[in-house]
C-alpha positions in Angstrom: 17.0 7.9 42.6 18.4 4.5 43.2 21.8 3.3 41.8 20.6 -0.4 42.0 23.8 -1.4 43.7 23.9 -3.3 47.0 27.7 -2.8 47.7 28.5 0.6 49.2 31.6 1.4 47.2 29.9 0.3 43.9 26.9 2.4 44.9 29.2 5.5 45.3 30.8 5.0 41.9 27.3 4.5 40.3 26.0 7.7 42.0 28.9 9.7 40.7 28.3 8.4 37.2 24.6 9.3 37.5 25.5 12.8 38.7 27.8 13.3 35.8 25.2 12.1 33.3 22.6 14.4 34.9 25.0 17.5 34.8 25.9 16.7 31.2 22.2 16.7 30.2 21.6 19.9 32.0 24.6 21.6 30.3 23.2 20.5 26.9 19.6 21.6 27.9 18.4 18.0 27.5 15.5 16.5 29.3 16.4 14.6 32.5 13.9 11.9 31.5 14.7 9.0 29.2 12.5 7.1 26.8 12.9 3.9 24.9 12.4 3.7 21.2 9.1 1.8 21.9 7.8 4.6 24.1 8.5 7.2 21.5 7.1 5.1 18.7 3.9 4.6 20.7 3.6 8.3 21.1 3.9 8.7 17.3 1.3 6.0 16.7 -1.1 7.9 19.0 -0.4 11.2 17.3 -1.1 9.7 13.9 -4.4 8.2 15.2 -5.4 11.6 16.5 -4.5 13.3 13.2 -6.6 10.7 11.3 -9.7 11.3 13.6 -9.4 15.1 13.2 -9.2 14.8 9.4 -5.6 15.8 9.2 -4.1 12.4 8.6 -2.2 11.3 5.5 -2.5 8.2 3.4 1.1 7.3 4.2 0.3 7.0 7.9 -1.0 3.5 7.3 2.5 2.5 6.0 4.3 4.2 8.9 2.1 2.4 11.5 2.7 -0.9 9.8 6.5 -0.4 9.7 6.6 0.6 13.4 4.5 -2.3 14.6 6.0 -5.0 12.3 9.7 -4.1 12.2 11.0 -1.1 14.2 9.3 -1.6 17.6 10.1 -5.4 17.7 13.8 -4.7 17.0 14.6 -1.3 18.5 11.9 -1.1 21.1 13.9 -1.6 24.2 16.8 0.7 23.2 17.1 4.4 23.9 18.3 6.3 20.8 21.7 6.9 22.3 22.1 3.1 22.6 21.6 2.6 18.9 24.9 2.0 17.2 25.9 1.5 13.5 26.5 -2.1 14.4 22.9 -2.4 15.8 21.5 -0.8 12.6 23.4 -3.4 10.5 22.0 -6.2 12.8 18.5 -4.7 12.1 19.0 -4.9 8.4 20.1 -8.5 8.6 17.1 -9.3 10.9 14.8 -7.6 8.5 16.1 -9.6 5.6 15.4 -12.8 7.5 11.9 -11.6 8.4 11.0 -10.6 4.8 12.9 -13.4 3.1 14.3 -11.1 0.4 16.1 -7.8 0.0 13.7 -4.9 0.4 13.0 -2.9 -2.6 14.1 0.8 -2.7 10.6 2.1 -2.0 10.3 -0.2 1.1 13.6 0.9 2.4 12.7 4.5 2.0 9.5 4.0 3.9 11.4 2.3 6.7 14.0 5.0 6.9 11.4 7.8 6.9 9.4 6.1 9.7 12.6 5.6 11.7 13.5 9.3 11.2 10.1 10.3 12.6 11.1 8.8 15.9 14.5 10.5 15.9 12.8 13.8 15.2 10.4 13.2 18.0 13.2 12.5 20.4 15.0 15.7 19.4 11.8 17.7 19.8 11.5 16.4 23.4 15.2 17.2 24.1 16.0 13.5 24.6 19.0 13.8 22.3 21.0 16.8 21.3 20.7 18.3 17.9 24.4 17.8 17.4 24.2 14.1 18.3 24.4 11.8 15.3 21.9 9.0 15.6 22.8 6.1 13.3 20.2 6.1 10.5 18.7 3.4 8.3 19.9 3.0 4.7 17.1 4.4 2.5 18.5 2.7 -0.7 17.6 -0.7 -1.9 17.3 -2.9 -4.9 15.3 -1.0 -7.6 11.6 -1.9 -7.7 10.3 -3.7 -10.7 7.0 -3.5 -12.4 4.9 -6.6 -11.9 4.4 -9.0 -14.9 1.6 -7.9 -17.2 -0.7 -9.8 -19.6 -0.6 -9.5 -23.4 -3.8 -8.6 -25.3 -4.1 -12.3 -26.3 -3.8 -13.4 -22.7 -6.4 -10.9 -21.5 -8.8 -12.2 -24.2 -8.1 -15.7 -23.0 -8.8 -14.7 -19.3 -12.0 -12.8 -20.1 -13.3 -15.7 -22.2 -12.5 -18.3 -19.5 -14.2 -16.5 -16.5 -17.9 -16.8 -17.4 -17.7 -20.6 -17.3 -15.3 -20.6 -14.3 -17.6 -18.6 -12.1 -20.5 -21.0 -12.5 -18.8 -24.0 -10.9 -17.3 -24.6 -7.4 -16.8 -27.3 -4.9 -19.1 -25.5 -2.5 -21.6 -22.7 -2.5 -19.0 -20.5 -0.8 -16.4 -21.2 -3.6 -19.0 -20.4 -6.2 -19.9 -17.1 -4.5 -16.2 -16.2 -4.3 -15.8 -16.8 -8.0 -18.9 -14.9 -8.9 -17.5 -11.9 -7.0 -14.0 -12.4 -8.2 -14.9 -12.1 -11.9 -16.3 -8.5 -11.7 -13.5 -7.6 -9.3 -10.9 -8.7 -11.9 -12.7 -6.9 -14.7 -13.0 -3.7 -12.7 -9.2 -3.7 -12.0 -8.5 -4.3 -15.7 -10.9 -1.5 -16.9 -9.8 1.2 -14.3 -6.1 0.6 -13.3 -7.1 0.9 -9.7 -5.1 -0.7 -6.9 -6.5 -4.0 -5.7 -7.4 -4.2 -2.0 -6.7 -0.7 -0.6 -8.7 1.2 -3.2 -11.5 -1.2 -4.1 -12.3 -2.5 -0.6 -14.0 0.7 0.7 -15.6 1.6 -2.6 -19.4 2.2 -2.5 -22.1 2.6 -5.2 -22.4 6.3 -4.2 -18.8 6.8 -5.3 -19.9 6.3 -9.0 -21.0 9.3 -11.1 -21.6 10.1 -14.7 -19.3 12.6 -16.3 -20.7 14.3 -19.4 -18.8 15.8 -22.3 -21.4 17.0 -24.8 -23.7 14.1 -25.5 -21.2 11.5 -24.4 -21.2 10.2 -20.8 -18.3 8.5 -19.0 -18.2 6.7 -15.7 -16.3 8.7 -13.1 -15.2 6.7 -10.0 -14.1 8.3 -6.7 -11.3 6.3 -5.0 -9.3 6.7 -1.8 -6.2 4.7 -1.2 -2.4 4.8 -0.9 -2.0 8.3 -2.4 -5.2 9.9 -1.1 -8.5 10.5 -2.8 -8.9 10.9 -6.5 -11.3 10.5 -9.4 -10.7 8.3 -12.4 -12.5 7.6 -15.6 -13.4 3.9 -16.1 -13.6 2.2 -19.5 -17.1 1.8 -20.9 -16.8 -2.0 -20.6 -16.9 -1.7 -16.8 -20.6 -0.8 -17.0 -21.6 -4.4 -18.0 -19.6 -6.0 -15.1 -21.2 -3.6 -12.6 -24.7 -4.3 -13.9 -24.1 -8.0 -13.5 -23.2 -7.3 -9.8 -26.4 -5.3 -9.4 -28.5 -8.2 -10.7 -26.5 -10.7 -8.5 -27.0 -8.6 -5.4 -30.7 -8.4 -6.3 -30.7 -4.6 -5.7 -34.0 -2.9 -6.4 -32.7 -0.9 -9.3 -33.0 -1.8 -13.0 -29.5 -0.7 -14.1 -26.4 1.2 -13.1 -28.0 4.5 -14.0 -30.7 4.0 -11.4 -28.1 3.0 -8.8 -26.1 6.1 -9.5 -29.2 8.3 -9.2 -30.1 6.7 -5.9 -26.6 7.4 -4.5 -26.7 4.0 -2.8 -24.5 3.9 0.3 -23.5 0.2 0.1 -20.1 -1.5 -0.5 -19.8 -2.7 -4.1 -17.5 -5.7 -3.9 -19.4 -7.9 -1.4 -21.5 -11.1 -1.4 -25.3 -10.5 -1.9 -25.8 -10.3 1.9 -23.3 -7.5 2.2 -20.4 -9.5 3.6 -17.0 -8.6 2.2 -14.2 -11.2 1.7 -10.8 -10.5 3.2 -9.1 -10.6 -0.2 -9.2 -12.2 -3.7 -5.6 -13.3 -4.0 -6.2 -17.1 -3.6 -9.1 -17.1 -6.0 -7.2 -15.1 -8.6 -4.2 -17.4 -8.3 -6.4 -20.5 -8.8 -8.1 -18.8 -11.8 -4.8 -18.2 -13.4 -3.6 -21.7 -12.8 -6.7 -23.2 -14.3 -6.4 -21.2 -17.5 -2.6 -21.5 -17.7 -1.8 -17.8 -17.2 -0.1 -17.8 -13.8 3.4 -17.3 -15.0 4.7 -14.8 -17.6 7.3 -15.7 -20.2 10.1 -14.9 -17.7 8.6 -17.4 -15.2 7.3 -14.8 -12.8 4.0 -15.3 -11.0 1.3 -12.9 -11.9 -1.0 -11.3 -9.2 -3.9 -9.0 -9.0 -1.4 -6.1 -9.3 -0.5 -7.5 -12.7 -3.9 -6.2 -13.9 -2.9 -2.6 -12.9 0.4 -3.1 -14.7 -1.5 -4.4 -17.8 -3.8 -1.3 -17.7 -0.8 1.0 -17.8 1.0 -0.9 -20.6 -2.2 -0.9 -22.7 -2.9 2.8 -22.0 0.6 3.8 -23.1 0.3 1.6 -26.2 -2.9 3.5 -27.0 -1.1 6.8 -26.9 -2.2 8.1 -23.4 0.5 10.5 -22.2 2.3 9.7 -18.9 0.9 12.8 -17.1 -2.7 11.8 -17.8 -2.0 8.2 -16.9 -0.2 9.2 -13.7 -3.3 11.2 -12.5 -5.6 8.4 -13.6 -3.7 5.8 -11.6 -2.9 7.9 -8.6 0.9 7.8 -9.0 3.7 10.1 -10.1 5.0 10.6 -13.6 8.4 9.6 -12.2 7.0 6.2 -11.2 5.4 5.8 -14.6 8.7 6.6 -16.3 10.7 4.3 -14.0 8.5 1.3 -14.6 7.4 1.8 -18.2 10.0 3.9 -20.1 11.7 0.7 -21.4 8.4 -0.3 -23.0 8.1 2.9 -25.1 10.3 1.9 -28.0 8.5 -1.4 -28.5 5.1 0.4 -28.3 6.3 2.8 -31.0 7.7 0.1 -33.2 5.6 1.1 -36.2 6.9 4.7 -36.0 10.5 3.7 -35.4 10.9 1.0 -38.0 
């Protein structure tokens, strides 16, 4: 082992320090090896990939991997855990604020803290730091998350009435295609409460089934996303938008029933040739601008997630209980209560007045 010192006296002092550090590690039954935060994080990334391939992965792994690659490795990567100080953690929080451009919400901070703690746990498991050593941790508390702005019933009626003419025009054939695909995408979100992007992107025709209760049939949709796989029941109105997609894709089936019977293994939200756009955010923003619905009464910009929020507010107004709604939307009753409890008195105005 080299001390890295050219001067003999300095080398002697350095060697004594190395010896003392080694003996201290031995006395605490710690590994004589050392690893940087980046090395440990890369091991955790590999472990998550292996778990995913073996079918033992969790939906949250996607978030952990994003946090490691986007924030934790770039900042803490070169440090060993024993080099991380409370001051360094504060510097990280300031740096993260500059990277994000805003104070992270509570849910974001919790995910960052949990991801960071995974690396600390991994280091302890490898005896790189003693169980008694207090590694400075990230603050898991943040500004409370807020529900995204929703649409009123009148605004939804305006949006649905505007889209048929909007989808027929475009500066280019590509723009027109994007609009033709964006319309059923928007309708599907509105009629199911699904999460845009993560849940709809991998959805295939074979994931649709009929659910029968007596003589009445309901469309059952299998989704896999942020909180794992689940089934939901779509509103009857979604059938029309899916059959328009079937016709636009020129699929060799007369209607949705025939597609369901065929268990077609093809992505749903694609162009006719099967190509899938990266996302629908720009198209939806332009749509809202054109029909003067981009901002709510508080001046907040709406997004595709506003359709999910709208679904929840409409469902609660119709009397759906929070437990059923939580299962339908793939979230917790606590999250429903946190975001929508303030709406309950207004929704029950007729009973309360």
